C-alpha positions in Angstrom: 58.8 -80.2 -7.4 60.4 -83.1 -9.1 60.2 -81.3 -12.5 61.8 -78.2 -11.0 64.7 -80.3 -9.7 65.1 -82.0 -13.0 65.2 -78.7 -14.9 67.8 -77.5 -12.4 69.9 -80.6 -12.9 69.5 -80.3 -16.7 70.7 -76.7 -16.5 73.6 -77.5 -14.3 74.6 -80.4 -16.6 74.5 -78.1 -19.6 76.5 -75.5 -17.7 79.1 -78.0 -16.6 79.3 -79.4 -20.2 79.8 -75.8 -21.4 82.5 -75.3 -18.9 84.1 -78.6 -19.8 84.1 -77.7 -23.5 85.6 -74.3 -22.7 88.4 -75.8 -20.7 89.2 -78.4 -23.3 88.9 -76.4 -26.5 92.6 -75.6 -26.3 95.2 -78.0 -27.5 98.3 -76.5 -25.9 97.0 -74.8 -22.7 94.6 -75.6 -19.9 92.4 -72.8 -18.8 90.1 -72.8 -15.7 88.5 -70.6 -13.2 87.8 -71.4 -9.5 87.0 -69.1 -6.6 87.7 -65.9 -8.6 91.2 -67.2 -9.5 91.9 -68.1 -13.2 94.7 -70.5 -14.1 96.5 -70.9 -17.4 98.7 -73.9 -17.7 101.1 -74.3 -20.7 100.5 -77.8 -21.8 103.1 -79.2 -24.1 105.1 -81.2 -21.5 106.7 -83.5 -24.1 108.6 -80.5 -25.6 109.0 -78.7 -22.2 106.0 -76.5 -23.0 107.9 -74.8 -25.9 106.1 -71.8 -27.5 104.7 -72.2 -31.0 102.2 -70.1 -32.9 99.2 -72.2 -31.9 100.1 -72.0 -28.2 100.5 -68.2 -28.4 97.2 -67.9 -30.2 95.5 -70.0 -27.5 97.1 -67.9 -24.8 95.8 -64.8 -26.5 92.3 -66.2 -26.5 92.6 -67.2 -22.8 93.7 -63.7 -21.9 90.6 -62.3 -23.6 88.5 -64.7 -21.6 90.1 -63.5 -18.4 89.7 -59.8 -19.3 86.0 -60.3 -20.1 85.2 -62.1 -16.8 84.4 -59.6 -14.1 84.5 -62.2 -11.4 88.2 -63.0 -11.9 90.4 -61.3 -9.4 93.8 -63.0 -9.9 95.5 -64.9 -12.8 98.1 -67.7 -12.2 100.4 -69.0 -15.0 102.2 -72.3 -14.7 103.5 -75.2 -16.8 102.4 -78.8 -17.1 104.7 -81.5 -16.0 107.6 -81.4 -13.5 110.3 -80.1 -15.8 109.3 -76.8 -17.4 107.3 -73.7 -17.1 108.2 -72.7 -20.7 111.6 -73.7 -22.0 111.6 -71.2 -24.8 110.3 -71.0 -28.4 109.8 -73.9 -30.7 113.2 -73.9 -32.5 111.8 -75.9 -35.5 109.2 -73.2 -36.1 111.7 -70.3 -35.5 114.2 -71.8 -38.0 111.6 -71.5 -40.8 110.9 -67.7 -40.4 111.9 -65.1 -43.0 112.9 -61.6 -41.9 109.4 -60.4 -42.3 108.1 -63.5 -40.6 110.5 -63.0 -37.7 109.4 -59.4 -37.3 105.8 -60.4 -37.3 106.4 -63.2 -34.7 108.3 -60.8 -32.4 105.7 -58.1 -32.8 102.9 -60.5 -32.0 104.8 -61.7 -28.9 105.3 -58.2 -27.7 101.6 -57.4 -28.1 100.6 -60.5 -26.3 102.9 -59.9 -23.3 101.9 -56.2 -23.2 98.3 -57.4 -22.9 99.4 -59.8 -20.1 101.2 -57.1 -18.2 98.3 -54.6 -18.7 95.6 -56.9 -17.2 93.7 -55.0 -14.5 94.2 -57.9 -12.0 97.3 -59.3 -10.3 99.1 -62.0 -12.3 101.5 -64.6 -10.6 103.9 -66.7 -12.5 104.3 -70.1 -10.8 107.5 -71.2 -12.3 107.8 -75.0 -11.8 110.9 -75.8 -13.9 112.8 -74.3 -16.8 111.8 -70.8 -17.8 114.1 -70.1 -20.7 113.9 -67.5 -23.4 110.2 -66.8 -23.9 109.5 -68.6 -20.6 111.5 -65.9 -18.7 109.9 -63.2 -20.8 106.4 -64.4 -20.0 107.3 -64.7 -16.3 108.7 -61.2 -16.0 105.6 -59.8 -17.8 103.6 -61.1 -14.7 103.4 -59.0 -11.6 105.7 -61.3 -9.6 107.2 -64.8 -9.6 107.1 -67.7 -7.2 109.5 -70.4 -8.2 110.1 -74.0 -7.4 113.5 -74.9 -6.0 114.0 -76.8 -9.3 113.3 -73.7 -11.5 116.0 -72.3 -13.8 115.8 -68.9 -15.6 117.7 -67.7 -18.6 117.8 -65.8 -21.9 119.9 -68.2 -24.0 119.0 -66.7 -27.4 122.6 -65.5 -27.8 123.7 -69.1 -28.2 121.5 -69.4 -31.3 122.9 -66.2 -32.8 119.8 -64.1 -31.9 118.5 -62.0 -29.0 115.4 -62.1 -26.9 112.4 -61.2 -29.0 109.5 -60.9 -26.6 110.7 -58.0 -24.4 113.6 -59.7 -22.5 116.1 -56.9 -23.3 113.7 -54.3 -21.8 111.7 -55.9 -18.9 114.7 -57.9 -17.5 116.8 -54.7 -17.3 114.0 -52.9 -15.6 113.5 -55.7 -13.1 117.0 -56.7 -12.1 119.1 -53.8 -13.3 121.0 -53.2 -16.5 124.3 -54.9 -15.6 122.7 -58.1 -14.3 120.4 -58.2 -17.4 123.4 -57.7 -19.7 125.3 -60.6 -18.1 122.4 -63.0 -18.4 121.6 -62.0 -22.0 125.2 -61.6 -23.3 126.4 -64.9 -21.8 123.1 -66.9 -22.2 123.8 -68.4 -18.8 121.0 -69.9 -16.6 120.4 -68.9 -13.0 118.9 -71.1 -10.3 115.8 -70.2 -8.4 117.9 -69.2 -5.4 120.1 -66.9 -7.5 117.0 -65.5 -9.2 115.7 -64.5 -5.8 119.0 -62.9 -4.8 119.0 -60.7 -7.8 115.3 -59.7 -7.5 113.9 -61.8 -10.3 111.9 -64.0 -8.0 109.8 -63.1 -4.9 109.7 -66.5 -3.3 111.4 -69.9 -3.7 109.2 -72.9 -2.7 109.7 -76.7 -2.5 108.2 -78.3 -5.7 105.4 -79.9 -3.8 104.4 -76.6 -2.1 104.7 -74.3 -5.0 101.1 -74.2 -6.1 99.9 -74.2 -2.5 102.0 -71.1 -1.7 100.9 -69.4 -5.0 97.2 -70.1 -4.3 97.5 -68.8 -0.7 98.8 -65.5 -2.0 96.3 -65.5 -4.9 93.4 -66.0 -2.4 94.7 -63.2 -0.2 94.6 -60.8 -3.2 91.3 -62.2 -4.5 89.7 -61.2 -1.2 90.6 -57.5 -1.9 88.6 -55.0 -4.0 89.0 -55.1 -7.7 89.1 -51.4 -8.0 91.9 -50.9 -5.6 93.8 -53.9 -7.0 93.8 -52.3 -10.5 94.6 -48.8 -9.2 97.6 -50.0 -7.2 98.9 -52.1 -10.1 98.5 -49.3 -12.6 100.0 -46.7 -10.3 103.1 -48.8 -9.8 103.5 -49.9 -13.4 102.9 -46.4 -15.0 104.8 -44.6 -12.3 107.9 -46.7 -13.1 107.9 -45.3 -16.6 108.2 -41.7 -15.5 109.8 -39.5 -12.8 108.8 -39.6 -9.1 106.7 -36.4 -9.3 104.6 -37.8 -12.2 104.2 -41.1 -10.4 103.0 -39.4 -7.2 100.5 -37.5 -9.3 99.2 -40.7 -10.7 98.9 -42.1 -7.1 96.9 -39.0 -6.0 94.4 -39.5 -8.8 94.1 -43.2 -8.2 93.6 -42.8 -4.5 90.8 -40.3 -5.1 89.1 -42.7 -7.5 89.4 -45.6 -5.1 88.0 -43.6 -2.2 84.9 -42.8 -4.3 84.2 -46.4 -5.1 81.7 -48.8 -3.5 84.6 -51.0 -2.4 86.0 -48.1 -0.3 82.7 -47.5 1.3 82.4 -51.2 2.2 86.0 -51.3 3.4 85.8 -48.3 5.7 82.4 -49.4 7.0 83.7 -52.9 7.7 86.7 -51.5 9.6 84.5 -49.3 11.8 82.1 -52.1 12.4 84.9 -54.6 13.2 83.9 -57.1 10.5 85.5 -58.5 7.4 84.7 -56.5 4.2 82.8 -58.0 1.3 84.1 -56.3 -1.7 81.7 -56.5 -4.7 82.5 -53.6 -6.8 83.7 -54.1 -10.3 85.8 -52.0 -12.7 82.7 -50.6 -14.2 80.9 -49.7 -11.0 
């Protein structure tokens, strides 16, 4: 009996060490998973979590880890420190780019945020401070945004003689309308969290000390739902927005039928009829 316990402890220690290494193998982000919710924290607080090539590479690796983990139901993105979510790109790095280098940098950023937006799970941006340039672009590639009262949003690239390069001219206009997006991008002005909520950029504004609590409450609510229906609803909304109403409704019909045939739907309807909480266990491959 003692030997079995020792083996179990050894295994748990090794597992914990593996988890520890996995969480600390990154230099510029912190990645962790708890209770079916993954969290990615941009971790360059001394430079307001500015984006450089290494951080973007690490973010790509973390997104791969999220996509490969069937247990994860929700992803949360936030920034380390009290001042910034992501305050834009690393200007020192940008200034060194050639034309071809700039095109490659922008293309890689687009591909990365396309992957973020296409994840088959809900993604929440918990914006705790400045979200400027690439910071706003990352946030609007998420499914929705909760913001601290101290948060500030903006696309200030015009002040540097350039334009947004990670999808800002496209996603922002689709989210808040063409005219508001033009004003933000052409002036480079920042908007407060309260203003961002008014124009539809932000879903909820929270006190700084309650931001992560409110985000996690919503994340836990979604994590309790079936993964098949979470993906189907997200895909139907996202893909439907790229076409006309009739095409979107056709997508919804197909997605509804697929959901109804899933194990999660059988569990959900049974739980309703039996007056109990459902226990969704279906994955995207079952």
